[in-house]
KOLMITOR-48046 format. One record per residue (C-alpha): x, z, y; chain. Coordinates in steps of 0.5 Angstrom, whole numbers. Layout:
BEGIN
+-------+-------+-------+--------+
|  east |    up | north | chaine |
+-------+-------+-------+--------+
|     X |     Z |     Y |      A |
...
+-------+-------+-------+--------+
This chain:
BEGIN
+-------+-------+-------+--------+
|  east |    up | north | chaine |
+-------+-------+-------+--------+
|    -9 |    -4 |   -12 |      A |
|    -2 |    -5 |   -16 |      A |
|     4 |    -9 |   -16 |      A |
|     1 |   -16 |   -17 |      A |
|    -3 |   -15 |   -10 |      A |
|     2 |   -11 |    -6 |      A |
|     8 |   -15 |    -8 |      A |
|     6 |   -21 |   -11 |      A |
|     0 |   -23 |    -7 |      A |
|     3 |   -20 |     0 |      A |
|     9 |   -25 |    -2 |      A |
|     5 |   -31 |    -2 |      A |
|     1 |   -29 |     4 |      A |
|     7 |   -28 |     8 |      A |
|    11 |   -34 |     6 |      A |
|     5 |   -39 |     7 |      A |
|     3 |   -36 |    14 |      A |
|    10 |   -38 |    16 |      A |
|    15 |   -32 |    15 |      A |
|    22 |   -35 |    12 |      A |
|    23 |   -33 |     5 |      A |
|    27 |   -27 |     7 |      A |
|    23 |   -24 |    12 |      A |
|    17 |   -25 |     7 |      A |
|    21 |   -21 |     2 |      A |
|    22 |   -16 |     6 |      A |
|    15 |   -15 |     8 |      A |
|    12 |   -15 |     1 |      A |
|    18 |   -11 |    -2 |      A |
|    16 |    -5 |     3 |      A |
|     9 |    -6 |     2 |      A |
|    10 |    -5 |    -6 |      A |
|    15 |     1 |    -4 |      A |
|    10 |     5 |    -1 |      A |
|     7 |     6 |    -9 |      A |
|    15 |     7 |   -11 |      A |
|    18 |    12 |    -5 |      A |
|    17 |    19 |    -9 |      A |
|    23 |    22 |    -6 |      A |
|    21 |    28 |    -3 |      A |
|    28 |    32 |    -2 |      A |
|    34 |    31 |     3 |      A |
|    39 |    27 |     0 |      A |
|    46 |    27 |     2 |      A |
|    49 |    20 |     5 |      A |
|    55 |    17 |     3 |      A |
|    61 |    19 |     8 |      A |
|    62 |    12 |    10 |      A |
|    55 |    12 |    13 |      A |
|    56 |    15 |    21 |      A |
|    49 |    12 |    23 |      A |
|    44 |    15 |    28 |      A |
|    38 |    16 |    25 |      A |
|    32 |    20 |    27 |      A |
|    31 |    22 |    20 |      A |
|    39 |    24 |    19 |      A |
|    42 |    31 |    20 |      A |
|    49 |    30 |    19 |      A |
|    50 |    27 |    13 |      A |
|    43 |    29 |    10 |      A |
|    38 |    24 |    10 |      A |
|    30 |    27 |    10 |      A |
|    26 |    21 |     6 |      A |
|    19 |    20 |     7 |      A |
|    15 |    21 |     1 |      A |
|     9 |    16 |     1 |      A |
|     7 |    16 |    -7 |      A |
|     6 |    21 |   -13 |      A |
|     8 |    20 |   -20 |      A |
|     9 |    24 |   -26 |      A |
|     9 |    32 |   -25 |      A |
|     9 |    31 |   -17 |      A |
|     1 |    30 |   -18 |      A |
|     1 |    38 |   -19 |      A |
|     2 |    38 |   -12 |      A |
|    -5 |    34 |   -10 |      A |
|    -9 |    40 |    -9 |      A |
|    -5 |    42 |    -3 |      A |
|    -8 |    40 |     3 |      A |
|    -1 |    38 |     6 |      A |
|     0 |    33 |     1 |      A |
|    -7 |    30 |     1 |      A |
|    -6 |    29 |     9 |      A |
|     1 |    26 |     9 |      A |
|     1 |    22 |     3 |      A |
|    -6 |    20 |     1 |      A |
|    -9 |    19 |     8 |      A |
|    -3 |    17 |    11 |      A |
|    -2 |    11 |     6 |      A |
|    -7 |    10 |     1 |      A |
|   -14 |    13 |     3 |      A |
|   -14 |    12 |    11 |      A |
|   -20 |    15 |    14 |      A |
|   -25 |    10 |    17 |      A |
|   -26 |    14 |    24 |      A |
|   -21 |    16 |    29 |      A |
|   -22 |    24 |    30 |      A |
|   -25 |    25 |    37 |      A |
|   -27 |    32 |    36 |      A |
|   -34 |    30 |    33 |      A |
|   -37 |    35 |    29 |      A |
|   -38 |    32 |    22 |      A |
|   -32 |    28 |    21 |      A |
|   -32 |    23 |    16 |      A |
|   -25 |    22 |    12 |      A |
|   -28 |    16 |     7 |      A |
|   -24 |    10 |     7 |      A |
|   -28 |     3 |     9 |      A |
|   -25 |    -4 |     9 |      A |
|   -23 |    -7 |    15 |      A |
|   -25 |    -1 |    19 |      A |
|   -23 |     0 |    26 |      A |
|   -18 |     5 |    25 |      A |
|   -15 |     0 |    20 |      A |
|   -15 |    -5 |    25 |      A |
|   -12 |     0 |    30 |      A |
|    -6 |     1 |    25 |      A |
|    -5 |    -6 |    24 |      A |
|    -5 |    -8 |    32 |      A |
|     0 |    -2 |    33 |      A |
|     5 |    -6 |    28 |      A |
|     3 |   -13 |    31 |      A |
|     5 |   -11 |    38 |      A |
|    12 |   -10 |    36 |      A |
|    13 |   -17 |    34 |      A |
|     9 |   -19 |    41 |      A |
|    14 |   -15 |    45 |      A |
|    20 |   -19 |    42 |      A |
|    23 |   -13 |    39 |      A |
|    30 |   -15 |    37 |      A |
|    30 |   -11 |    31 |      A |
|    26 |   -16 |    27 |      A |
|    28 |   -13 |    20 |      A |
|    25 |    -6 |    22 |      A |
|    19 |    -9 |    25 |      A |
|    18 |   -13 |    18 |      A |
|    19 |    -7 |    14 |      A |
|    14 |    -3 |    18 |      A |
|     9 |    -9 |    17 |      A |
|    10 |    -8 |    10 |      A |
|     8 |    -1 |    10 |      A |
|     2 |    -2 |    14 |      A |
|    -1 |    -8 |    10 |      A |
|    -1 |    -4 |     4 |      A |
|    -5 |     1 |     7 |      A |
|    -9 |    -4 |    10 |      A |
|   -10 |    -7 |     4 |      A |
|   -12 |    -1 |     0 |      A |
|   -18 |     0 |     5 |      A |
|   -21 |    -5 |     1 |      A |
|   -20 |    -3 |    -6 |      A |
|   -21 |     4 |    -4 |      A |
|   -27 |     4 |     0 |      A |
|   -32 |     9 |    -1 |      A |
|   -27 |    14 |    -3 |      A |
|   -23 |    19 |     1 |      A |
|   -16 |    22 |     0 |      A |
|   -18 |    29 |     0 |      A |
|   -21 |    34 |    -5 |      A |
|   -28 |    33 |    -5 |      A |
|   -34 |    32 |    -8 |      A |
|   -35 |    25 |    -5 |      A |
|   -30 |    23 |   -10 |      A |
|   -34 |    25 |   -16 |      A |
|   -37 |    19 |   -20 |      A |
|   -40 |    19 |   -27 |      A |
|   -44 |    14 |   -31 |      A |
|   -38 |     9 |   -31 |      A |
|   -40 |     2 |   -34 |      A |
|   -36 |    -4 |   -34 |      A |
|   -38 |   -11 |   -34 |      A |
|   -36 |   -14 |   -41 |      A |
|   -38 |   -21 |   -44 |      A |
|   -44 |   -21 |   -41 |      A |
|   -47 |   -14 |   -41 |      A |
|   -45 |    -7 |   -38 |      A |
|   -41 |    -3 |   -43 |      A |
|   -41 |     5 |   -42 |      A |
|   -33 |     7 |   -42 |      A |
|   -35 |    13 |   -47 |      A |
|   -36 |    20 |   -46 |      A |
|   -29 |    22 |   -48 |      A |
|   -26 |    17 |   -43 |      A |
|   -31 |    20 |   -38 |      A |
|   -29 |    27 |   -40 |      A |
|   -22 |    25 |   -39 |      A |
|   -23 |    22 |   -32 |      A |
|   -27 |    28 |   -30 |      A |
|   -21 |    33 |   -31 |      A |
|   -17 |    30 |   -26 |      A |
|   -18 |    32 |   -19 |      A |
|   -23 |    29 |   -14 |      A |
|   -18 |    26 |   -10 |      A |
|   -18 |    19 |    -8 |      A |
|   -21 |    15 |   -14 |      A |
|   -18 |    19 |   -20 |      A |
|   -24 |    20 |   -23 |      A |
|   -25 |    12 |   -24 |      A |
|   -18 |    12 |   -26 |      A |
|   -15 |     5 |   -25 |      A |
|   -22 |     1 |   -25 |      A |
|   -21 |     0 |   -17 |      A |
|   -14 |    -3 |   -18 |      A |
|   -15 |    -8 |   -23 |      A |
|   -17 |   -15 |   -19 |      A |
|   -21 |   -18 |   -24 |      A |
|   -26 |   -12 |   -26 |      A |
|   -33 |   -11 |   -25 |      A |
|   -36 |    -4 |   -25 |      A |
|   -41 |     1 |   -23 |      A |
|   -42 |     8 |   -23 |      A |
|   -46 |    14 |   -20 |      A |
|   -44 |    18 |   -14 |      A |
|   -44 |    26 |   -16 |      A |
|   -45 |    27 |    -9 |      A |
|   -52 |    24 |    -8 |      A |
|   -53 |    20 |   -14 |      A |
|   -53 |    13 |   -11 |      A |
|   -51 |     8 |   -15 |      A |
|   -45 |     3 |   -13 |      A |
|   -43 |    -4 |   -16 |      A |
|   -36 |    -6 |   -15 |      A |
|   -34 |   -14 |   -16 |      A |
|   -27 |   -13 |   -15 |      A |
|   -25 |   -20 |   -15 |      A |
|   -29 |   -21 |    -9 |      A |
|   -26 |   -15 |    -5 |      A |
|   -19 |   -17 |    -7 |      A |
|   -20 |   -24 |    -4 |      A |
|   -23 |   -22 |     2 |      A |
|   -17 |   -17 |     3 |      A |
|   -13 |   -23 |     2 |      A |
|   -16 |   -27 |     7 |      A |
|   -16 |   -22 |    12 |      A |
|    -9 |   -20 |    11 |      A |
|    -7 |   -28 |    12 |      A |
|   -10 |   -28 |    18 |      A |
|    -6 |   -22 |    21 |      A |
|     0 |   -25 |    19 |      A |
|    -2 |   -32 |    22 |      A |
|    -3 |   -28 |    28 |      A |
|     4 |   -26 |    28 |      A |
|     7 |   -33 |    26 |      A |
|     2 |   -37 |    30 |      A |
|     3 |   -42 |    25 |      A |
|    -3 |   -47 |    22 |      A |
|    -8 |   -44 |    17 |      A |
|    -7 |   -47 |    11 |      A |
|   -11 |   -42 |     6 |      A |
|   -15 |   -48 |     3 |      A |
|    -8 |   -51 |     1 |      A |
|    -6 |   -45 |    -4 |      A |
|   -13 |   -41 |    -4 |      A |
|   -15 |   -44 |   -11 |      A |
|    -9 |   -42 |   -14 |      A |
|    -9 |   -35 |   -11 |      A |
|   -16 |   -34 |   -14 |      A |
|   -14 |   -36 |   -21 |      A |
|    -9 |   -31 |   -21 |      A |
|   -13 |   -25 |   -18 |      A |
|   -19 |   -27 |   -23 |      A |
|   -14 |   -27 |   -29 |      A |
|   -17 |   -22 |   -34 |      A |
|   -11 |   -18 |   -37 |      A |
|   -10 |   -10 |   -37 |      A |
|    -2 |   -12 |   -38 |      A |
|     1 |   -12 |   -31 |      A |
|     7 |   -16 |   -34 |      A |
|     2 |   -21 |   -36 |      A |
|    -1 |   -22 |   -29 |      A |
|     5 |   -22 |   -26 |      A |
|     7 |   -28 |   -30 |      A |
|     1 |   -32 |   -28 |      A |
|     4 |   -31 |   -20 |      A |
|    10 |   -34 |   -22 |      A |
|     7 |   -40 |   -26 |      A |
|     2 |   -42 |   -21 |      A |
|     7 |   -41 |   -15 |      A |
|    14 |   -43 |   -17 |      A |
|    16 |   -45 |   -10 |      A |
|    16 |   -37 |    -9 |      A |
|    22 |   -33 |   -10 |      A |
|    19 |   -27 |   -13 |      A |
|    24 |   -21 |   -15 |      A |
|    22 |   -14 |   -14 |      A |
|    27 |    -8 |   -16 |      A |
|    25 |    -1 |   -13 |      A |
|    32 |     1 |   -13 |      A |
|    35 |    -5 |   -10 |      A |
|    34 |    -2 |    -2 |      A |
|    37 |     5 |    -4 |      A |
|    43 |     1 |    -8 |      A |
|    45 |    -2 |    -2 |      A |
|    46 |     5 |     1 |      A |
|    49 |     8 |    -4 |      A |
|    53 |     3 |    -8 |      A |
|    55 |    -2 |    -3 |      A |
|    62 |    -1 |     0 |      A |
|    63 |    -2 |     7 |      A |
|    69 |    -3 |    11 |      A |
|    67 |     0 |    18 |      A |
|    69 |     7 |    20 |      A |
|    63 |     7 |    24 |      A |
|    56 |     4 |    23 |      A |
|    51 |     4 |    29 |      A |
|    43 |     3 |    27 |      A |
|    43 |    -4 |    29 |      A |
|    49 |    -7 |    26 |      A |
|    49 |    -9 |    18 |      A |
|    42 |    -9 |    18 |      A |
|    41 |   -12 |    12 |      A |
|    44 |    -6 |     8 |      A |
|    39 |    -1 |    12 |      A |
|    32 |    -3 |    10 |      A |
|    32 |     3 |     6 |      A |
|    33 |     7 |    12 |      A |
|    28 |     3 |    16 |      A |
|    23 |     4 |    11 |      A |
|    23 |    12 |    11 |      A |
|    23 |    11 |    19 |      A |
|    17 |     7 |    19 |      A |
|    14 |    11 |    14 |      A |
|    15 |    17 |    18 |      A |
|    12 |    13 |    25 |      A |
|     6 |    11 |    21 |      A |
|     5 |    18 |    18 |      A |
|     5 |    21 |    25 |      A |
|     1 |    16 |    28 |      A |
|    -5 |    17 |    23 |      A |
|    -4 |    25 |    23 |      A |
|    -5 |    25 |    30 |      A |
|   -11 |    21 |    30 |      A |
|   -15 |    25 |    24 |      A |
|   -18 |    32 |    23 |      A |
|   -13 |    37 |    20 |      A |
|   -16 |    39 |    13 |      A |
+-------+-------+-------+--------+
C-alpha cells in the first residue's frame, strides 16, 4: 500500500468513525510515517529538551527505523533487518510462535496475530489511559501493519523462495498482458523478500494481476480493489470499536471505493481524487512535520516532562510506540 491508503484512506476512516479531526490526523500521520521513518542512527536532541524517555540516554535519542529507502535496501539480506523492519511493520506473520516445528512466516489478511496486535492497542483506549496522544500514535502504527496484511498477503518478510514469483500478467483493457521479459528479469534481480519481485503491483489499489509461485508453481489472481475495500471495512470496524460511534459506512463508502478504483499510476493524481471527493476532510501530510516540532520549535520551559506539551512530542511518541510494537512482535515469532 502507498500513501493514498496509509494516509488518505486512514484519515477518512478514522474521522468518519468518530475521532476528532485532530485525532484522525495523528492516527493517519503515524500510519503513513511507518513508511517514512528511515532514521536508524542515534540523534542528539536540542539542549532545551530535558525529558524522560525510554529511547533517550542523556541528549542522545535512539530512533526506531520502520522502513528502508535508497541505499538502505543493501541491508535487506540481514536477518535482523528482515525481522525488525519487514516482519515487525509490513509483513506480519499470521502465526504466533508456540514452538511449532514448521513455523510459517507468511502474511495472511486479518490473521490471528494481526488481530492480537490491534487488540493490544485497543486496550490502551479501553483502559482510559490518560496519554491519548501516545495511544493515537500507537494505533496508527498498528493500523499500518494491520492494513498491510491484506496487500502483502501470501508474501513474507524473510528472504525465501516463498516470495519468488514468475509469469506476472496484469489485466488491461479486457485482456491479460504479460509485463515483459525485461521487467520480469529486473524484478527477479531483487531479493526474494516481501513482494520485491512483484514490484509495486500489490500496492496499487486498482490493479488486477496474476502470477505463478516459484516455490510450488501454483497460480494466483489478485483483485486489489476487492482486497483494499475489505481492508478498509475491517479497519473502520476497529475504529468504531474504540469510538463506539454509529456505523455510517454506507454514507461515504461509494466515494471511497470510487477513489480506490481510480486507475492511474501517478500517486499524486490519485491523492487529488481523495481531496476532491472528500472536501470535508483536512488532508495534510509532511513527513518532516513531527520531527520539525522537536528540532525547530523553541520552548520557554527549562524542564519538560513526557506528559507536558504533548503536541510537540508526537515524533518521540512514534519511536516509543514503534519500539513497543517491534518488541511485541519479535517476542512472538520464531527468530530467523
